KOLLUM-721401 format. One line per 8 residues: their letters; for each residue y, x negated, z of C-alpha. Coordinates in nm, 3 decimals, padded with zeros to 5 digits. Layout:
A) Y/X/Z | ...
//
This chain:
MKPVRIGC) 12.576/-11.027/11.183 | 12.530/-11.337/11.396 | 12.278/-11.603/11.285 | 11.919/-11.492/11.335 | 11.634/-11.718/11.439 | 11.407/-11.630/11.153 | 11.062/-11.755/11.056 | 10.871/-11.707/10.733
VKYLNARP) 10.528/-11.801/10.605 | 10.548/-12.108/10.386 | 10.336/-11.975/10.102 | 10.437/-11.880/09.750 | 10.369/-11.512/09.823 | 10.670/-11.491/10.057 | 10.935/-11.626/09.817 | 11.052/-11.282/09.696
LIHGWSRG) 11.124/-11.185/10.056 | 11.313/-11.497/10.173 | 11.464/-11.673/09.870 | 11.841/-11.686/09.909 | 11.856/-11.604/10.281 | 12.197/-11.730/10.397 | 12.232/-11.605/10.753 | 12.081/-11.902/10.933
TVDFDDPA) 11.811/-12.160/10.879 | 11.454/-12.050/10.817 | 11.154/-12.186/11.005 | 10.876/-12.213/10.745 | 10.527/-12.241/10.893 | 10.176/-12.103/10.860 | 10.117/-11.746/10.982 | 09.933/-11.833/11.305
ALCRKLDR) 10.203/-12.080/11.414 | 10.478/-11.825/11.344 | 10.293/-11.563/11.550 | 10.290/-11.800/11.846 | 10.663/-11.878/11.807 | 10.753/-11.509/11.783 | 10.539/-11.428/12.088 | 10.709/-11.706/12.291
GDLDVALV) 11.055/-11.586/12.193 | 11.134/-11.897/11.987 | 11.210/-11.666/11.691 | 11.395/-11.334/11.673 | 11.227/-11.210/11.358 | 10.943/-11.343/11.147 | 10.733/-11.257/10.846 | 10.389/-11.282/10.999
SSLEFLRR) 10.034/-11.156/10.965 | 09.989/-10.781/11.003 | 09.719/-10.845/11.265 | 09.990/-10.971/11.500 | 10.144/-10.623/11.503 | 09.803/-10.462/11.560 | 09.758/-10.688/11.862 | 10.111/-10.652/12.000
PVYRIVDG) 10.270/-10.327/11.877 | 10.580/-10.389/12.089 | 10.754/-10.537/11.786 | 10.974/-10.339/11.555 | 10.882/-10.340/11.188 | 11.133/-10.377/10.906 | 11.057/-10.058/10.719 | 10.993/-10.062/10.345
VSISSRGE) 10.898/-10.431/10.320 | 10.562/-10.605/10.331 | 10.335/-10.840/10.144 | 10.054/-10.618/10.024 | 09.789/-10.589/09.755 | 09.657/-10.289/09.568 | 09.351/-10.462/09.428 | 09.285/-10.826/09.347
VYSVIVAH) 09.526/-11.034/09.556 | 09.416/-11.368/09.399 | 09.520/-11.583/09.696 | 09.287/-11.463/09.976 | 08.935/-11.553/09.874 | 08.596/-11.674/09.986 | 08.480/-11.956/09.757 | 08.100/-11.967/09.760
GGELARVK) 07.825/-12.158/09.586 | 07.557/-11.900/09.504 | 07.514/-11.528/09.558 | 07.731/-11.395/09.838 | 07.432/-11.230/10.004 | 07.265/-11.573/10.038 | 07.560/-11.735/10.218 | 07.460/-11.843/10.569
QIELDPAS) 07.793/-11.979/10.690 | 08.161/-11.945/10.605 | 08.420/-12.196/10.715 | 08.735/-12.011/10.825 | 09.098/-12.095/10.772 | 09.266/-12.064/11.113 | 09.613/-12.039/10.957 | 09.581/-11.664/10.892
ETSVALLR) 09.412/-11.448/11.155 | 09.468/-11.137/10.941 | 09.254/-11.280/10.660 | 08.983/-11.376/10.909 | 08.984/-11.026/11.060 | 08.972/-10.872/10.712 | 08.677/-11.096/10.624 | 08.490/-10.985/10.938
CLLAQRGL) 08.546/-10.618/10.852 | 08.435/-10.657/10.491 | 08.125/-10.855/10.583 | 08.028/-10.581/10.828 | 08.086/-10.319/10.560 | 07.837/-10.502/10.336 | 07.590/-10.553/10.618 | 07.625/-10.932/10.597
SPRLLEGR) 07.633/-11.158/10.901 | 07.680/-11.523/10.805 | 07.782/-11.770/11.071 | 08.162/-11.797/11.082 | 08.281/-12.145/11.167 | 08.595/-12.119/11.379 | 08.863/-12.369/11.288 | 08.840/-12.614/11.007
APATPQMD) 08.542/-12.845/11.038 | 08.561/-13.198/10.897 | 08.520/-13.183/10.522 | 08.187/-13.282/10.378 | 08.119/-13.379/10.017 | 07.973/-13.031/09.965 | 08.278/-12.855/10.109 | 08.559/-13.072/09.976
IPGLAGIR) 08.867/-12.876/09.873 | 09.002/-12.830/09.610 | 08.691/-12.933/09.419 | 08.401/-12.759/09.595 | 08.196/-12.868/09.293 | 07.892/-12.952/09.502 | 07.908/-12.664/09.749 | 07.567/-12.561/09.878
PCAARLLI) 07.452/-12.211/09.777 | 07.427/-12.112/10.144 | 07.784/-12.218/10.238 | 08.132/-12.088/10.166 | 08.494/-12.130/10.270 | 08.780/-11.886/10.326 | 09.090/-11.999/10.138 | 09.434/-11.842/10.165
GDQAIRFR) 09.779/-11.882/10.016 | 09.873/-12.175/09.799 | 09.545/-12.353/09.867 | 09.352/-12.057/09.723 | 09.581/-12.055/09.417 | 09.529/-12.429/09.354 | 09.155/-12.390/09.394 | 09.130/-12.102/09.147
QQNPAHPV) 09.346/-12.276/08.892 | 09.150/-12.601/08.913 | 08.810/-12.427/08.927 | 08.844/-12.115/08.709 | 08.467/-12.070/08.668 | 08.380/-12.105/09.037 | 08.253/-11.784/09.204 | 08.498/-11.631/09.451
WDLGEEWN) 08.510/-11.313/09.656 | 08.861/-11.168/09.641 | 08.922/-10.991/09.971 | 09.209/-10.778/09.842 | 08.992/-10.642/09.566 | 08.702/-10.578/09.806 | 08.930/-10.391/10.048 | 09.053/-10.169/09.768
NVAHLPFV) 08.692/-10.093/09.672 | 08.610/-10.002/10.034 | 08.926/-09.824/10.155 | 09.095/-09.715/09.830 | 09.423/-09.807/09.996 | 09.660/-10.105/09.982 | 09.601/-10.392/10.220 | 09.903/-10.510/10.418
FALWLIRP) 09.885/-10.886/10.472 | 10.229/-10.951/10.628 | 10.524/-10.768/10.781 | 10.870/-10.855/10.907 | 10.850/-10.815/11.285 | 11.150/-10.813/11.522 | 11.125/-10.885/11.892 | 11.207/-10.583/12.112
EVGDTEEI) 11.509/-10.738/12.286 | 11.689/-10.835/11.963 | 12.004/-10.639/11.883 | 12.152/-10.556/11.542 | 11.808/-10.455/11.417 | 11.938/-10.211/11.156 | 12.169/-10.476/11.017 | 11.889/-10.735/11.008
SDALRQLR) 11.653/-10.489/10.841 | 11.910/-10.384/10.583 | 11.982/-10.748/10.499 | 11.611/-10.821/10.450 | 11.560/-10.514/10.232 | 11.862/-10.601/10.019 | 11.736/-10.960/09.982 | 11.394/-10.833/09.867
NRNLQNLD) 11.556/-10.596/09.618 | 11.782/-10.867/09.477 | 11.493/-11.110/09.432 | 11.272/-10.851/09.264 | 11.555/-10.758/09.029 | 11.584/-11.126/08.934 | 11.214/-11.206/08.936 | 11.219/-11.416/08.618
DLASSQTR) 11.484/-11.643/08.769 | 11.290/-11.666/09.096 | 10.968/-11.755/08.912 | 11.148/-12.020/08.706 | 11.289/-12.182/09.022 | 10.941/-12.267/09.158 | 10.854/-12.634/09.115 | 10.490/-12.651/09.227
ISAEFCRK) 10.347/-12.383/08.998 | 10.423/-12.250/08.653 | 10.678/-11.975/08.603 | 10.424/-11.787/08.393 | 10.178/-11.774/08.680 | 10.448/-11.673/08.931 | 10.558/-11.380/08.717 | 10.199/-11.258/08.691
YYREHLFF) 10.130/-11.319/09.059 | 10.438/-11.130/09.177 | 10.402/-10.841/08.935 | 10.026/-10.781/08.923 | 09.869/-10.919/09.243 | 10.137/-10.868/09.510 | 10.351/-10.573/09.610 | 10.645/-10.589/09.847
DFGEREKA) 10.679/-10.226/09.959 | 10.580/-10.069/10.289 | 10.558/-09.705/10.194 | 10.326/-09.427/10.299 | 10.016/-09.569/10.127 | 10.074/-09.913/10.277 | 10.113/-09.755/10.621 | 09.791/-09.562/10.565
GLREFHRH) 09.622/-09.888/10.466 | 09.746/-10.056/10.784 | 09.613/-09.770/10.996 | 09.277/-09.794/10.818 | 09.264/-10.170/10.886 | 09.337/-10.098/11.252 | 09.045/-09.851/11.255 | 08.812/-10.110/11.099
CLLNKIDV) 08.923/-10.369/11.354 | 08.842/-10.133/11.643 | 08.501/-10.052/11.491 | 08.422/-10.421/11.460 | 08.549/-10.510/11.810 | 08.832/-10.727/11.682 | 09.096/-10.784/11.950 | 09.369/-10.528/11.870
ASEMPLNL) 09.560/-10.272/12.076 | 09.392/-09.934/12.110 | 09.699/-09.753/11.978 | 09.930/-09.852/11.691 | 10.263/-09.666/11.703 | 10.488/-09.773/11.413 | 10.837/-09.856/11.546 | 11.032/-09.881/11.221
V) 11.392/-09.994/11.166
//
């Protein structure tokens, strides 16, 4: 297989899917940036937000692989000061459009309509991350990925709304946060997909070694995170969860394609 222009989200949650990739350099970036690069054709394949596929279902999906949750995901949260029902505004993280879309769907499900601040506004003393110690009861912030992990570890008593857990309560299905997507003109798709599945399998079989290799977070946390909060399959229940998310997006007038055919390789 010739070298592949491959991109991957830069968060801890993606390590079991990319660690040890040896068939070309990897472009690590945030999900929104990778979506733009994949759309422009700067990448052949990328691990990106599932919403990107719902918007542009021309991509082929690497079957059997995703970043999903089946309950509390730990790293996609809304940190808030008081009761969630009293929150008047939520500052969004523009890095992950999937998490923002999920938040919109879950707020609608609860009948809540706080003001959503697009983009990251300049930090104020009340909204300073990672502390958030003085956050106003009427304000909140969406945190994703490693930033959410750092916040929860540094502020274990702070109230948070875990969006993976809430989705499970609403849909009773897994939530698919990210998928490997391949551009339609790329050849050798079966070979690429097989290589990515084999890499996932190898990393999961050696999860203790992978957890111990992380330098920014404890191996103990990584083992728990990878075994209890994240799942890396894309089976029938994950596909059903993705279809249900698509349905919720359509109901809430989120910009997605009207149809979602799964083109799997």
